[in-house]
N, CA, C, O and the ligand as a Tripos MOL2 file, in Angstrom:
@<TRIPOS>MOLECULE
protein
  265   263    67     0     0
PROTEIN
NO_CHARGES

@<TRIPOS>ATOM
      1 N          -6.7020   21.1000   -7.5810 N.3       1 MET1
      2 CA         -5.3250   20.6150   -7.4310 C.3       1 MET1
      3 C          -4.3750   21.8000   -7.2650 C.2       1 MET1
      4 O          -4.3520   22.7030   -8.1020 O.2       1 MET1
      5 N          -3.6070   21.7950   -6.2060 N.am      2 ALA2
      6 CA         -2.6680   22.8780   -5.9550 C.3       2 ALA2
      7 C          -1.2850   22.3010   -5.6980 C.2       2 ALA2
      8 O          -1.1480   21.1760   -5.2160 O.2       2 ALA2
      9 N          -0.2870   23.0660   -6.0160 N.am      3 THR3
     10 CA          1.0830   22.6850   -5.6860 C.3       3 THR3
     11 C           1.6760   23.7770   -4.8100 C.2       3 THR3
     12 O           1.6320   24.9590   -5.1500 O.2       3 THR3
     13 N           2.2300   23.3620   -3.6780 N.am      4 LYS4
     14 CA          2.8680   24.3170   -2.7800 C.3       4 LYS4
     15 C           4.3260   23.9630   -2.6500 C.2       4 LYS4
     16 O           4.6950   22.7890   -2.6370 O.2       4 LYS4
     17 N           5.1550   24.9810   -2.5530 N.am      5 ASN5
     18 CA          6.5990   24.7710   -2.4550 C.3       5 ASN5
     19 C           7.1030   25.1650   -1.0750 C.2       5 ASN5
     20 O           6.7220   26.1940   -0.5150 O.2       5 ASN5
     21 N           7.9730   24.3110   -0.5470 N.am      6 TYR6
     22 CA          8.5380   24.5440    0.7790 C.3       6 TYR6
     23 C          10.0490   24.3880    0.6990 C.2       6 TYR6
     24 O          10.5810   23.8030   -0.2440 O.2       6 TYR6
     25 N          10.7240   24.9190    1.7000 N.am      7 THR7
     26 CA         12.1630   24.6800    1.8230 C.3       7 THR7
     27 C          12.3940   23.9340    3.1330 C.2       7 THR7
     28 O          11.9420   24.3530    4.1990 O.2       7 THR7
     29 N          13.1120   22.8180    3.0240 N.am      8 VAL8
     30 CA         13.3500   21.9520    4.1710 C.3       8 VAL8
     31 C          14.8490   21.9280    4.4680 C.2       8 VAL8
     32 O          15.6700   21.7650    3.5650 O.2       8 VAL8
     33 N          15.1910   22.0910    5.7430 N.am      9 THR9
     34 CA         16.5960   22.0140    6.1200 C.3       9 THR9
     35 C          16.9050   20.6300    6.6820 C.2       9 THR9
     36 O          16.0510   19.9870    7.2920 O.2       9 THR9
     37 N          18.1380   20.1860    6.4670 N.am     10 GLY10
     38 CA         18.6180   18.9480    7.0880 C.3      10 GLY10
     39 C          18.7030   17.7420    6.1710 C.2      10 GLY10
     40 O          19.2780   16.7240    6.5550 O.2      10 GLY10
     41 N          18.1430   17.8290    4.9610 N.am     11 MET11
     42 CA         18.2390   16.6830    4.0500 C.3      11 MET11
     43 C          19.6430   16.6490    3.4420 C.2      11 MET11
     44 O          20.1320   17.6590    2.9360 O.2      11 MET11
     45 N          20.2860   15.4780    3.4940 N.am     12 THR12
     46 CA         21.6590   15.3860    2.9870 C.3      12 THR12
     47 C          21.8490   14.3670    1.8710 C.2      12 THR12
     48 O          22.9130   14.3320    1.2520 O.2      12 THR12
     49 N          20.8540   13.5460    1.6020 N.am     13 CYS13
     50 CA         21.0570   12.5270    0.5670 C.3      13 CYS13
     51 C          19.7030   12.0190    0.0540 C.2      13 CYS13
     52 O          18.6430   12.4750    0.4830 O.2      13 CYS13
     53 N          19.7720   11.0830   -0.8550 N.am     14 GLY14
     54 CA         18.5590   10.5380   -1.4390 C.3      14 GLY14
     55 C          17.6580    9.8430   -0.4320 C.2      14 GLY14
     56 O          16.4370    9.8180   -0.5850 O.2      14 GLY14
     57 N          18.2780    9.2780    0.6030 N.am     15 HIS15
     58 CA         17.4730    8.6250    1.6280 C.3      15 HIS15
     59 C          16.6130    9.6470    2.3650 C.2      15 HIS15
     60 O          15.4500    9.3880    2.6710 O.2      15 HIS15
     61 N          17.1910   10.7960    2.6430 N.am     16 CYS16
     62 CA         16.4360   11.8710    3.2930 C.3      16 CYS16
     63 C          15.2440   12.2680    2.4180 C.2      16 CYS16
     64 O          14.1320   12.4550    2.9110 O.2      16 CYS16
     65 N          15.4930   12.3910    1.1330 N.am     17 GLU17
     66 CA         14.4080   12.7390    0.2020 C.3      17 GLU17
     67 C          13.2840   11.7150    0.3020 C.2      17 GLU17
     68 O          12.1070   12.0750    0.3460 O.2      17 GLU17
     69 N          13.6560   10.4340    0.3370 N.am     18 MET18
     70 CA         12.6530    9.3690    0.4160 C.3      18 MET18
     71 C          11.8410    9.4710    1.7010 C.2      18 MET18
     72 O          10.6230    9.2970    1.6850 O.2      18 MET18
     73 N          12.5170    9.7520    2.8180 N.am     19 SER19
     74 CA         11.8170    9.8490    4.1040 C.3      19 SER19
     75 C          10.7920   10.9720    4.0680 C.2      19 SER19
     76 O           9.6570   10.8080    4.5160 O.2      19 SER19
     77 N          11.2040   12.1100    3.5310 N.am     20 VAL20
     78 CA         10.2900   13.2480    3.4320 C.3      20 VAL20
     79 C           9.1220   12.9060    2.5160 C.2      20 VAL20
     80 O           7.9670   13.1920    2.8310 O.2      20 VAL20
     81 N           9.4350   12.2940    1.3850 N.am     21 LYS21
     82 CA          8.3730   11.9650    0.4240 C.3      21 LYS21
     83 C           7.3650   10.9820    1.0190 C.2      21 LYS21
     84 O           6.1620   11.0920    0.7840 O.2      21 LYS21
     85 N           7.8800   10.0080    1.8020 N.am     22 GLU22
     86 CA          6.9750    9.0330    2.4160 C.3      22 GLU22
     87 C           6.0490    9.6870    3.4270 C.2      22 GLU22
     88 O           4.8340    9.4900    3.3890 O.2      22 GLU22
     89 N           6.6310   10.4680    4.3340 N.am     23 GLU23
     90 CA          5.8140   11.0750    5.4020 C.3      23 GLU23
     91 C           4.8100   12.0790    4.8280 C.2      23 GLU23
     92 O           3.6310   12.0660    5.1810 O.2      23 GLU23
     93 N           5.2900   12.9360    3.9500 N.am     24 VAL24
     94 CA          4.3910   13.9590    3.4000 C.3      24 VAL24
     95 C           3.3440   13.3010    2.4940 C.2      24 VAL24
     96 O           2.2000   13.7480    2.4230 O.2      24 VAL24
     97 N           3.7550   12.2390    1.8080 N.am     25 GLY25
     98 CA          2.8360   11.5290    0.9200 C.3      25 GLY25
     99 C           1.6910   10.8510    1.6590 C.2      25 GLY25
    100 O           0.6690   10.5120    1.0620 O.2      25 GLY25
    101 N           1.8720   10.6520    2.9820 N.am     26 ASP26
    102 CA          0.8210   10.0180    3.7880 C.3      26 ASP26
    103 C          -0.3000   10.9780    4.1720 C.2      26 ASP26
    104 O          -1.3480   10.5480    4.6530 O.2      26 ASP26
    105 N          -0.0860   12.2700    3.9630 N.am     27 ILE27
    106 CA         -1.1290   13.2460    4.3110 C.3      27 ILE27
    107 C          -2.3200   13.0630    3.3730 C.2      27 ILE27
    108 O          -2.1570   12.9180    2.1610 O.2      27 ILE27
    109 N          -3.5200   13.0720    3.9540 N.am     28 ALA28
    110 CA         -4.7330   12.9110    3.1440 C.3      28 ALA28
    111 C          -4.8160   14.0250    2.1150 C.2      28 ALA28
    112 O          -4.6510   15.1980    2.4480 O.2      28 ALA28
    113 N          -5.0710   13.6600    0.8700 N.am     29 GLY29
    114 CA         -5.2470   14.6370   -0.1910 C.3      29 GLY29
    115 C          -3.9920   14.9200   -0.9990 C.2      29 GLY29
    116 O          -4.0490   15.5160   -2.0740 O.2      29 GLY29
    117 N          -2.8410   14.4780   -0.4580 N.am     30 VAL30
    118 CA         -1.5880   14.7130   -1.1790 C.3      30 VAL30
    119 C          -1.4160   13.6420   -2.2510 C.2      30 VAL30
    120 O          -1.5100   12.4460   -1.9740 O.2      30 VAL30
    121 N          -1.1620   14.0910   -3.4830 N.am     31 THR31
    122 CA         -1.0330   13.1380   -4.5830 C.3      31 THR31
    123 C           0.3950   13.0190   -5.1070 C.2      31 THR31
    124 O           0.7690   11.9970   -5.6810 O.2      31 THR31
    125 N           1.1900   14.0690   -4.9070 N.am     32 GLU32
    126 CA          2.5620   13.9920   -5.3970 C.3      32 GLU32
    127 C           3.4870   14.8380   -4.5380 C.2      32 GLU32
    128 O           3.1390   15.9480   -4.1330 O.2      32 GLU32
    129 N           4.6800   14.2950   -4.2640 N.am     33 VAL33
    130 CA          5.6790   15.0140   -3.4850 C.3      33 VAL33
    131 C           7.0120   14.8950   -4.1990 C.2      33 VAL33
    132 O           7.4150   13.8000   -4.5920 O.2      33 VAL33
    133 N           7.6900   16.0050   -4.3670 N.am     34 THR34
    134 CA          9.0630   15.9300   -4.8450 C.3      34 THR34
    135 C           9.9540   16.5670   -3.7910 C.2      34 THR34
    136 O           9.5540   17.5120   -3.1120 O.2      34 THR34
    137 N          11.1760   16.0340   -3.6620 N.am     35 ALA35
    138 CA         12.1300   16.5630   -2.6880 C.3      35 ALA35
    139 C          13.5170   16.5330   -3.3050 C.2      35 ALA35
    140 O          13.8970   15.5710   -3.9730 O.2      35 ALA35
    141 N          14.2670   17.6040   -3.0700 N.am     36 ASP36
    142 CA         15.6250   17.7110   -3.5930 C.3      36 ASP36
    143 C          16.5600   18.0840   -2.4450 C.2      36 ASP36
    144 O          16.5030   19.1990   -1.9270 O.2      36 ASP36
    145 N          17.4210   17.1450   -2.0530 N.am     37 HIS37
    146 CA         18.2600   17.4190   -0.8860 C.3      37 HIS37
    147 C          19.3040   18.5000   -1.1620 C.2      37 HIS37
    148 O          19.7530   19.1710   -0.2330 O.2      37 HIS37
    149 N          19.6930   18.6760   -2.4210 N.am     38 ALA38
    150 CA         20.7210   19.6610   -2.7560 C.3      38 ALA38
    151 C          20.2420   21.0880   -2.4960 C.2      38 ALA38
    152 O          21.0080   21.9380   -2.0400 O.2      38 ALA38
    153 N          18.9840   21.3370   -2.7860 N.am     39 THR39
    154 CA         18.4370   22.6870   -2.6190 C.3      39 THR39
    155 C          17.5090   22.7920   -1.4150 C.2      39 THR39
    156 O          17.2130   23.8980   -0.9640 O.2      39 THR39
    157 N          17.0450   21.6600   -0.8870 N.am     40 GLY40
    158 CA         16.0750   21.6710    0.1980 C.3      40 GLY40
    159 C          14.6580   21.8930   -0.2930 C.2      40 GLY40
    160 O          13.7280   22.0160    0.5050 O.2      40 GLY40
    161 N          14.4930   21.9450   -1.6120 N.am     41 ALA41
    162 CA         13.1700   22.2240   -2.1680 C.3      41 ALA41
    163 C          12.2560   21.0060   -2.0680 C.2      41 ALA41
    164 O          12.6180   19.9010   -2.4730 O.2      41 ALA41
    165 N          11.0710   21.2310   -1.5240 N.am     42 VAL42
    166 CA         10.0490   20.1860   -1.4530 C.3      42 VAL42
    167 C           8.7790   20.7690   -2.0570 C.2      42 VAL42
    168 O           8.3250   21.8350   -1.6420 O.2      42 VAL42
    169 N           8.2060   20.0750   -3.0310 N.am     43 SER43
    170 CA          6.9360   20.5540   -3.5580 C.3      43 SER43
    171 C           5.8800   19.4840   -3.3410 C.2      43 SER43
    172 O           6.1160   18.2920   -3.5380 O.2      43 SER43
    173 N           4.7180   19.9460   -2.9310 N.am     44 VAL44
    174 CA          3.6240   19.0570   -2.5360 C.3      44 VAL44
    175 C           2.3960   19.4010   -3.3680 C.2      44 VAL44
    176 O           1.9390   20.5440   -3.3760 O.2      44 VAL44
    177 N           1.8690   18.4040   -4.0670 N.am     45 SER45
    178 CA          0.6750   18.6110   -4.8810 C.3      45 SER45
    179 C          -0.4850   17.8180   -4.3210 C.2      45 SER45
    180 O          -0.3150   16.7260   -3.7790 O.2      45 SER45
    181 N          -1.6800   18.3970   -4.4640 N.am     46 GLY46
    182 CA         -2.8710   17.7000   -4.0090 C.3      46 GLY46
    183 C          -3.9400   18.6970   -3.6380 C.2      46 GLY46
    184 O          -3.9290   19.8450   -4.0830 O.2      46 GLY46
    185 N          -4.8730   18.2370   -2.8090 N.am     47 GLU47
    186 CA         -5.9650   19.1070   -2.3900 C.3      47 GLU47
    187 C          -6.2830   18.9110   -0.9320 C.2      47 GLU47
    188 O          -6.2610   17.7900   -0.4250 O.2      47 GLU47
    189 N          -6.5820   20.0190   -0.2490 N.am     48 GLY48
    190 CA         -7.1110   19.9420    1.1050 C.3      48 GLY48
    191 C          -6.0830   19.7490    2.1980 C.2      48 GLY48
    192 O          -6.4420   19.5880    3.3640 O.2      48 GLY48
    193 N          -4.7960   19.7640    1.8370 N.am     49 PHE49
    194 CA         -3.7840   19.6340    2.9010 C.3      49 PHE49
    195 C          -3.3770   21.0390    3.3670 C.2      49 PHE49
    196 O          -3.5330   22.0200    2.6400 O.2      49 PHE49
    197 N          -2.8530   21.1090    4.5970 N.am     50 THR50
    198 CA         -2.4770   22.4080    5.1620 C.3      50 THR50
    199 C          -0.9670   22.4820    5.3780 C.2      50 THR50
    200 O          -0.2800   21.4630    5.4330 O.2      50 THR50
    201 N          -0.4700   23.7110    5.4970 N.am     51 ASP51
    202 CA          0.9480   23.9160    5.7950 C.3      51 ASP51
    203 C           1.3190   23.2450    7.1190 C.2      51 ASP51
    204 O           2.4230   22.7260    7.2780 O.2      51 ASP51
    205 N           0.3720   23.2660    8.0680 N.am     52 GLU52
    206 CA          0.6340   22.6710    9.3750 C.3      52 GLU52
    207 C           0.8540   21.1650    9.2460 C.2      52 GLU52
    208 O           1.7300   20.5930    9.8950 O.2      52 GLU52
    209 N           0.0330   20.5280    8.3870 N.am     53 GLN53
    210 CA          0.1880   19.0780    8.1790 C.3      53 GLN53
    211 C           1.5340   18.7660    7.5310 C.2      53 GLN53
    212 O           2.2020   17.7960    7.8890 O.2      53 GLN53
    213 N           1.9140   19.6000    6.5790 N.am     54 VAL54
    214 CA          3.1970   19.3900    5.9070 C.3      54 VAL54
    215 C           4.3420   19.5640    6.9000 C.2      54 VAL54
    216 O           5.2740   18.7610    6.9240 O.2      54 VAL54
    217 N           4.2720   20.6230    7.7270 N.am     55 ALA55
    218 CA          5.3130   20.8720    8.7200 C.3      55 ALA55
    219 C           5.4160   19.7040    9.6930 C.2      55 ALA55
    220 O           6.5170   19.2920   10.0590 O.2      55 ALA55
    221 N           4.2680   19.1710   10.1140 N.am     56 ALA56
    222 CA          4.2590   18.0560   11.0620 C.3      56 ALA56
    223 C           4.8580   16.8030   10.4300 C.2      56 ALA56
    224 O           5.6060   16.0720   11.0790 O.2      56 ALA56
    225 N           4.5290   16.5560    9.1650 N.am     57 ALA57
    226 CA          5.0390   15.3670    8.4800 C.3      57 ALA57
    227 C           6.5500   15.4700    8.2820 C.2      57 ALA57
    228 O           7.2690   14.4790    8.4090 O.2      57 ALA57
    229 N           7.0150   16.6540    7.9760 N.am     58 ILE58
    230 CA          8.4490   16.8610    7.7830 C.3      58 ILE58
    231 C           9.1840   16.6900    9.1140 C.2      58 ILE58
    232 O          10.2740   16.1200    9.1590 O.2      58 ILE58
    233 N           8.5870   17.1820   10.1850 N.am     59 ALA59
    234 CA          9.1730   16.9910   11.5180 C.3      59 ALA59
    235 C           9.2030   15.5170   11.8720 C.2      59 ALA59
    236 O          10.1680   15.0350   12.4630 O.2      59 ALA59
    237 N           8.1300   14.7890   11.5060 N.am     60 GLU60
    238 CA          8.0340   13.3500   11.7580 C.3      60 GLU60
    239 C           9.1660   12.6070   11.0420 C.2      60 GLU60
    240 O           9.7060   11.6250   11.5530 O.2      60 GLU60
    241 N           9.5090   13.0960    9.8570 N.am     61 ALA61
    242 CA         10.5910   12.4740    9.0770 C.3      61 ALA61
    243 C          11.9680   12.8320    9.6550 C.2      61 ALA61
    244 O          12.9720   12.2010    9.3230 O.2      61 ALA61
    245 N          12.0020   13.8560   10.5250 N.am     62 GLY62
    246 CA         13.2630   14.2220   11.1560 C.3      62 GLY62
    247 C          13.9010   15.4850   10.6020 C.2      62 GLY62
    248 O          15.0740   15.7580   10.8590 O.2      62 GLY62
    249 N          13.1290   16.2560    9.8380 N.am     63 TYR63
    250 CA         13.6830   17.4770    9.2470 C.3      63 TYR63
    251 C          12.8170   18.6590    9.6440 C.2      63 TYR63
    252 O          11.8320   18.5140   10.3680 O.2      63 TYR63
    253 N          13.2060   19.8430    9.1530 N.am     64 GLU64
    254 CA         12.4840   21.0500    9.5460 C.3      64 GLU64
    255 C          12.2000   21.9270    8.3580 C.2      64 GLU64
    256 O          13.0070   22.0200    7.4330 O.2      64 GLU64
    257 N          11.0520   22.5730    8.3830 N.am     65 LEU65
    258 CA         10.7740   23.5990    7.3760 C.3      65 LEU65
    259 C          11.6740   24.8000    7.6760 C.2      65 LEU65
    260 O          11.8290   25.2070    8.8270 O.2      65 LEU65
    261 N          12.2610   25.3540    6.6150 N.am     66 ALA66
    262 CA         13.1360   26.5230    6.8050 C.3      66 ALA66
    263 C          12.2820   27.7530    7.0850 C.2      66 ALA66
    264 O          12.8170   28.8450    7.2760 O.2      66 ALA66
    265 CU         20.0650   11.3580    3.8750 Cu       67 CU67
@<TRIPOS>BOND
     1     1     2 1
     2     2     3 1
     3     3     4 2
     4     3     5 am
     5     5     6 1
     6     6     7 1
     7     7     8 2
     8     7     9 am
     9     9    10 1
    10    10    11 1
    11    11    12 2
    12    11    13 am
    13    13    14 1
    14    14    15 1
    15    15    16 2
    16    15    17 am
    17    17    18 1
    18    18    19 1
    19    19    20 2
    20    19    21 am
    21    21    22 1
    22    22    23 1
    23    23    24 2
    24    23    25 am
    25    25    26 1
    26    26    27 1
    27    27    28 2
    28    27    29 am
    29    29    30 1
    30    30    31 1
    31    31    32 2
    32    31    33 am
    33    33    34 1
    34    34    35 1
    35    35    36 2
    36    35    37 am
    37    37    38 1
    38    38    39 1
    39    39    40 2
    40    39    41 am
    41    41    42 1
    42    42    43 1
    43    43    44 2
    44    43    45 am
    45    45    46 1
    46    46    47 1
    47    47    48 2
    48    47    49 am
    49    49    50 1
    50    50    51 1
    51    51    52 2
    52    51    53 am
    53    53    54 1
    54    54    55 1
    55    55    56 2
    56    55    57 am
    57    57    58 1
    58    58    59 1
    59    59    60 2
    60    59    61 am
    61    61    62 1
    62    62    63 1
    63    63    64 2
    64    63    65 am
    65    65    66 1
    66    66    67 1
    67    67    68 2
    68    67    69 am
    69    69    70 1
    70    70    71 1
    71    71    72 2
    72    71    73 am
    73    73    74 1
    74    74    75 1
    75    75    76 2
    76    75    77 am
    77    77    78 1
    78    78    79 1
    79    79    80 2
    80    79    81 am
    81    81    82 1
    82    82    83 1
    83    83    84 2
    84    83    85 am
    85    85    86 1
    86    86    87 1
    87    87    88 2
    88    87    89 am
    89    89    90 1
    90    90    91 1
    91    91    92 2
    92    91    93 am
    93    93    94 1
    94    94    95 1
    95    95    96 2
    96    95    97 am
    97    97    98 1
    98    98    99 1
    99    99   100 2
   100    99   101 am
   101   101   102 1
   102   102   103 1
   103   103   104 2
   104   103   105 am
   105   105   106 1
   106   106   107 1
   107   107   108 2
   108   107   109 am
   109   109   110 1
   110   110   111 1
   111   111   112 2
   112   111   113 am
   113   113   114 1
   114   114   115 1
   115   115   116 2
   116   115   117 am
   117   117   118 1
   118   118   119 1
   119   119   120 2
   120   119   121 am
   121   121   122 1
   122   122   123 1
   123   123   124 2
   124   123   125 am
   125   125   126 1
   126   126   127 1
   127   127   128 2
   128   127   129 am
   129   129   130 1
   130   130   131 1
   131   131   132 2
   132   131   133 am
   133   133   134 1
   134   134   135 1
   135   135   136 2
   136   135   137 am
   137   137   138 1
   138   138   139 1
   139   139   140 2
   140   139   141 am
   141   141   142 1
   142   142   143 1
   143   143   144 2
   144   143   145 am
   145   145   146 1
   146   146   147 1
   147   147   148 2
   148   147   149 am
   149   149   150 1
   150   150   151 1
   151   151   152 2
   152   151   153 am
   153   153   154 1
   154   154   155 1
   155   155   156 2
   156   155   157 am
   157   157   158 1
   158   158   159 1
   159   159   160 2
   160   159   161 am
   161   161   162 1
   162   162   163 1
   163   163   164 2
   164   163   165 am
   165   165   166 1
   166   166   167 1
   167   167   168 2
   168   167   169 am
   169   169   170 1
   170   170   171 1
   171   171   172 2
   172   171   173 am
   173   173   174 1
   174   174   175 1
   175   175   176 2
   176   175   177 am
   177   177   178 1
   178   178   179 1
   179   179   180 2
   180   179   181 am
   181   181   182 1
   182   182   183 1
   183   183   184 2
   184   183   185 am
   185   185   186 1
   186   186   187 1
   187   187   188 2
   188   187   189 am
   189   189   190 1
   190   190   191 1
   191   191   192 2
   192   191   193 am
   193   193   194 1
   194   194   195 1
   195   195   196 2
   196   195   197 am
   197   197   198 1
   198   198   199 1
   199   199   200 2
   200   199   201 am
   201   201   202 1
   202   202   203 1
   203   203   204 2
   204   203   205 am
   205   205   206 1
   206   206   207 1
   207   207   208 2
   208   207   209 am
   209   209   210 1
   210   210   211 1
   211   211   212 2
   212   211   213 am
   213   213   214 1
   214   214   215 1
   215   215   216 2
   216   215   217 am
   217   217   218 1
   218   218   219 1
   219   219   220 2
   220   219   221 am
   221   221   222 1
   222   222   223 1
   223   223   224 2
   224   223   225 am
   225   225   226 1
   226   226   227 1
   227   227   228 2
   228   227   229 am
   229   229   230 1
   230   230   231 1
   231   231   232 2
   232   231   233 am
   233   233   234 1
   234   234   235 1
   235   235   236 2
   236   235   237 am
   237   237   238 1
   238   238   239 1
   239   239   240 2
   240   239   241 am
   241   241   242 1
   242   242   243 1
   243   243   244 2
   244   243   245 am
   245   245   246 1
   246   246   247 1
   247   247   248 2
   248   247   249 am
   249   249   250 1
   250   250   251 1
   251   251   252 2
   252   251   253 am
   253   253   254 1
   254   254   255 1
   255   255   256 2
   256   255   257 am
   257   257   258 1
   258   258   259 1
   259   259   260 2
   260   259   261 am
   261   261   262 1
   262   262   263 1
   263   263   264 2
@<TRIPOS>SUBSTRUCTURE
     1 MET1         2 RESIDUE 1 A MET
     2 ALA2         6 RESIDUE 1 A ALA
     3 THR3        10 RESIDUE 1 A THR
     4 LYS4        14 RESIDUE 1 A LYS
     5 ASN5        18 RESIDUE 1 A ASN
     6 TYR6        22 RESIDUE 1 A TYR
     7 THR7        26 RESIDUE 1 A THR
     8 VAL8        30 RESIDUE 1 A VAL
     9 THR9        34 RESIDUE 1 A THR
    10 GLY10       38 RESIDUE 1 A GLY
    11 MET11       42 RESIDUE 1 A MET
    12 THR12       46 RESIDUE 1 A THR
    13 CYS13       50 RESIDUE 1 A CYS
    14 GLY14       54 RESIDUE 1 A GLY
    15 HIS15       58 RESIDUE 1 A HIS
    16 CYS16       62 RESIDUE 1 A CYS
    17 GLU17       66 RESIDUE 1 A GLU
    18 MET18       70 RESIDUE 1 A MET
    19 SER19       74 RESIDUE 1 A SER
    20 VAL20       78 RESIDUE 1 A VAL
    21 LYS21       82 RESIDUE 1 A LYS
    22 GLU22       86 RESIDUE 1 A GLU
    23 GLU23       90 RESIDUE 1 A GLU
    24 VAL24       94 RESIDUE 1 A VAL
    25 GLY25       98 RESIDUE 1 A GLY
    26 ASP26      102 RESIDUE 1 A ASP
    27 ILE27      106 RESIDUE 1 A ILE
    28 ALA28      110 RESIDUE 1 A ALA
    29 GLY29      114 RESIDUE 1 A GLY
    30 VAL30      118 RESIDUE 1 A VAL
    31 THR31      122 RESIDUE 1 A THR
    32 GLU32      126 RESIDUE 1 A GLU
    33 VAL33      130 RESIDUE 1 A VAL
    34 THR34      134 RESIDUE 1 A THR
    35 ALA35      138 RESIDUE 1 A ALA
    36 ASP36      142 RESIDUE 1 A ASP
    37 HIS37      146 RESIDUE 1 A HIS
    38 ALA38      150 RESIDUE 1 A ALA
    39 THR39      154 RESIDUE 1 A THR
    40 GLY40      158 RESIDUE 1 A GLY
    41 ALA41      162 RESIDUE 1 A ALA
    42 VAL42      166 RESIDUE 1 A VAL
    43 SER43      170 RESIDUE 1 A SER
    44 VAL44      174 RESIDUE 1 A VAL
    45 SER45      178 RESIDUE 1 A SER
    46 GLY46      182 RESIDUE 1 A GLY
    47 GLU47      186 RESIDUE 1 A GLU
    48 GLY48      190 RESIDUE 1 A GLY
    49 PHE49      194 RESIDUE 1 A PHE
    50 THR50      198 RESIDUE 1 A THR
    51 ASP51      202 RESIDUE 1 A ASP
    52 GLU52      206 RESIDUE 1 A GLU
    53 GLN53      210 RESIDUE 1 A GLN
    54 VAL54      214 RESIDUE 1 A VAL
    55 ALA55      218 RESIDUE 1 A ALA
    56 ALA56      222 RESIDUE 1 A ALA
    57 ALA57      226 RESIDUE 1 A ALA
    58 ILE58      230 RESIDUE 1 A ILE
    59 ALA59      234 RESIDUE 1 A ALA
    60 GLU60      238 RESIDUE 1 A GLU
    61 ALA61      242 RESIDUE 1 A ALA
    62 GLY62      246 RESIDUE 1 A GLY
    63 TYR63      250 RESIDUE 1 A TYR
    64 GLU64      254 RESIDUE 1 A GLU
    65 LEU65      258 RESIDUE 1 A LEU
    66 ALA66      262 RESIDUE 1 A ALA
    67 CU67       265 GROUP 0 **** ****
């Protein structure tokens, strides 16, 4: 089990946090996602996921990795 921290630009409210959490949470192996729109901090816990998958999921949600 690993936790990785990312910074995401473009989140402005709780809805944005939910969108990021949903998309990133769909990645195989991801068990927990937290997102904070105030700081842009996103932390992803789980096993076997890659930075590329996280970046793609965040882009899918409409945001960008900083
Ligand atoms: Cu929002």
